[in-house]
N, C-alpha and C positions, 0 to 999 in steps of 0.2 A: 689283289683280291679286295673286294668291297665287303666289309662286315656290316650286317644289318642290326640295328638295335632291336632287342627282343621285347615283344609285348605278350603278356600272358592273359589267358582266358579265365577270368574269375566268374564263376557261375553261382547263382542263388541255390538255396536248398530246394531240391526237387527229386522226385522218384520217377523212373521211367522203366519201360521194358525194353531191353537192349539185346538184340540177337537171341531172343528167347531166354535171356538170363536177367534176373532181377539185379538192377544197378541202382546206385544212389550217388548224389553229390552231397557231401557232408558240409558242415559249417565252415570247414577250412578250404572249401572249393576243390577238394580232391575227389575224383570219381572212384567209387568203390565197386569192384566187380567180383562176382563169385566164380571161382574156377570150376570148370566142368571137367568131366572125364576126358583125359587125353590132352588137356591144356598144358602147354609149357609157357615159359615167359615170352618167347618170341611170338607164339600163336596168339596169346592173350593180348599182347600189345597190338598186333596186326588187326585184331578184331575191332580195336578202337580207332582204326585208321591212322595209326602212328608208325613211324619208322622205328622198328624194334631195336635196331642197333644203336640209334641215337639215344634212346630212352632206357636202355638196358641197365646201366649203372645206377641211374636215379631210381628205377623200380626196385633194384636190389636194396638200395639204402633205405627206402621207405618200408620195405617188407622183410627186412633181414631176419627178424625173430619169427617169421611165419613161413620160412622157406627151408626145405630139407636139403642138406648137403650143399647149401649156398645157391642152388640152381633149380631145385624141383619144387613144384607147387603141390599143395594138398587139395584134392578134390573136395568141393563143398565149402572151402574156406574163402573168406573175403580178402581181397587185395586192393591196396591203394594204387591208383594210376597217377603218375607224375603230372604236374601242371604242364600244359602244352603250349609252347610258344606259337602264336598265331602265324609267324612266318615259317613254321615248319609243317603244322598239320591241322588240328581239328577245330572247327567252330560249330556250335549247335544251331541248326536251322529251325528245328522244331522239337517239341517234347517227345514226339514219336520216334524220331530218327536223327542220328548225327550224320552230317554230310561233310566229307573231308574236303577242305579247301587248301591247296598247297601253293604257297608263294614260292615260285621257282628260284632255286639257287643254281647257278650254272655249274654243271658237272660234266664229266665225260663218260661215255659208255665203252666198256671193254667186253667183247664177246666171250672171252675166256672164262668170265665169271658166270655165264649162263644168262638167259633172258631175264629171269626174275631178279638177278643181282647185278646186272651189267652196269648200272649207273653208279659211278663213284662221285659222291658229293664232297667238296672240300671241307675239312674241319679246321685246318690250320696250315701254316707253312713251316712248322717246327722242324721238318726233315728236308726242307728245300736244299737242293744241291747234293744230297746224299744218294748213294747207290746201294741197293741191297740185292743179293743173289739168293734165291730161295730154292732149295732142293728137297723134294719129298722123297722118302725112301722107296726103293724098288720101282715097280712100274713096268709096262710092256709085258714081256713074257714071264716076268717074275712078280707074283702077287705079294711076296713077303710072307710073314706069318699068317697062318690060317686058323680059323676057329668056326664053331657052329653056334648060331644063336636062333632059338626057336625054329629049329629044323632047316635054317638057311645058312649057307657058307658065307663067311665074311672074311675079308682080306685086308691086311695091314696097309697096302699101298693106297687103297681107296680112301681110308680115313686120314692117313698122313697127307694125302693130296688135298682133301677137303679143308683141313686145318690150314694148310699152306696157302690155299686160295683166300681164305678168310683173313689170314695174316697179311697177305699181299694187298688186299683191299684196304685194310687199316693203315698200312704204311703209306700207300698212295694217297689216302685221304689227308695225310699230314705232309704231302708234298714230295715224298721220296720217289725216285726212279727205281722200279722193281723189275728184275728179270726172273721169270719163273722158268726154271731149267727143265723140270719134268712137266710136260704139258699134255692135257687131254683135249681133243678137239670138240668134244660134245658134252662132257660131264658138267662142268660149271660147279658152283656152290650148290649143294643139295641139302634140303632140310628133312631128310629121311633118316630113320634109325638104321635100316638095312640098306647099305649102298651096294647096288648091283656091281658085280665084278666084270670088268672087260680087260682087253689086252691092247688097246689102241693108243696108249700113251706114247709120246715121242720125246726125244731129247732135243733141247734147244739147238738150232732153230726149228728144224723139222726132220731130225735124224731118227731112223728106226733104231730102237733099243735092242742090242744083241742079247742072245740067250746066255752067253758065257758071263759069269759073275765079274771076273777081273776086267773083261772088255767093257762091261756096263759101267763099272766104276771109273775106268780110264776115260770113257766117253764124257761123263759128266764133269770130271776134273778138267779135261781139256776145254770144255765149253766155258766153265767158270774162269779158268786161267787166261783164255783168249780175250774174254770180255774185260778181265782185270787189266791186262796190258793195254787194251784199247782205251780204257778209262783211266790210265795212269795219271796220278797226281790228284785225283778226286777222292773224296771220302767214300770208302767201299767196305762193305761187310757181307758176310755169308752166314746164312742160317740153314741148317740141315735138320729135317724133322722125320723122326721114325716112331713107330709104335713097337714097343718091346715085345719079346716073346719068351716067356719062361714057363715054369710048371704051372698048372692050373691053380694050384693053391697059393701061389705067390702074388700077393697084392702089393704093388709098388707105387711110389709117387713119381712126379716128373723130375728127371735128372738132366743135368747140363754138363757138357764136356767142352774142352778147348785144347789147343796145342800147348804143350808144356813150356815152350819158349816164346809164346806170344802174349805179351802184356796186354795188348788190346783185345785179344781173344778172351783172355781171362777176365778182363773188365766187362766185356759184353756178357759172357756167361754168368758172371757174378751179379750183374745188374738185373738180369732176367730172374735169376734165382732169388734175389732180395725181393723182387716184386711178388713172386709166388709166396714167399714167406709172409709178406705183409697181407696179401689177399686171404691166405688161409687163416691168419690171426683174426682178421676182420670178419670173414664169412663163416669160418668153422672154428670158433674159439675153443671148442671142446675136443678138437682133433689135432694131434701133433703132426706137423709136416716133416717128413723124413727125407724128402728129396735133397740131393746134394749137387754141387758143381765141383769139377776137378779136371785134371788133364788126362787125356786118353789118346795119346799120339799114335797108338797102335792102329787106330781106325784109319782106313785108307784115305777117306776124304779129309780127315783132320790133318793127316801127314802131308798130303800132296797138293792141296789147294793153297793159292797165294793169299787171298784176303784173310784178315782176322775173322775168326768164325766161332759160332756156338753150335754144338751138335746136341739136339734135344731128343730124349727118349720119353714118350708120353704113354705111360701105363703098360699093362700086360694084356694083350688082346685075348689071351686064353683064360684070364681070371674074371669071374663073374662081377666082382665089385669094380674092377677097372673097366669092364665093358660098359658100365653105366656112364663112365666119364667119356668114353670114346664114341659110343653109339648115339647118345643124346645130342641133337644138333645145338641145343642151348649150351651144353658143355663144350662142344667144339668151338662155338663162338666165344665163350668165356676164355678158353685156352688161348685162342688167337689174340683176343683183346689183351690178356695179361702179358703175353709175349711181346706184343707191340708196346705196351707201357714200359716193359723192361728195356726195350730197344730205345725208347725215348729217354729213359733215365740214363742209359749208357751214353747216348749222343750228347745230351745237354749237360752231362757231367764232364765233357771234354775240357 
């Protein structure tokens, strides 16, 4: 991989009208944007012609004291936009309009992520030679836990799948080989709050998912274990993602489980857990993170699969506070990013 030296766009002090929003470049050469109604971090960065996933962490760091719950913007408030490397995105052609000029970095397109997110650009080779199996909970005839949001039904499997796709893309960007076990032919990564429910998910490679619960679990276990034996001798890990379902009043944090006899599984779960603790401390210093990690061998996938694994429960889909974490696409991206950082911590701690 060829790494390009980064050059930054330092701009003079000027005021412009940008997309109908008053913007400014300050003395420190940072663009200042006023958030409009409905703006999230991803949409705000996209409006500037930026790759929002590449600039997400820098944006958070610059605006940490001006963001609610570490991810939500306040309408009408001003936000600093990170300095932009010229080899990734924006140069100013005129005071009236910014035109995006992208210096291409070779990447690969994967249709499973959808047209909008198909391109995977390399970030590093930190996970080169590793193999990850990703299983999102439920799917096919089983939507998992259900709830109603603003008069629309929402289902666990759609949100677990979206987070899983985002996680897969992060891992692949760092050089990992990723097998997505539960797959949807047309959903891709979606930047909507309400994800439409369908029943067309299949089990890797293209198997119809059965209605019977035990049969469904056996099917995904067999898929993972066959691939594990095929890749015997290579570094392999499994991550299972679920959205929990409890009483409406129960607000929970993200929990991590592993097999009681797996040292590597424990290390993986603990590494992701430590990453979440660190992120909460940084972005939500006034909120105590209560999520834990521990063994839960009673779970079928934990007990029956061969690779060292982490089983993740992400919030309670029936709780209004947890719904914010799950429904907001910015939140889903942050969850995937944090899980990927925990995976990197686990691997590089070998």
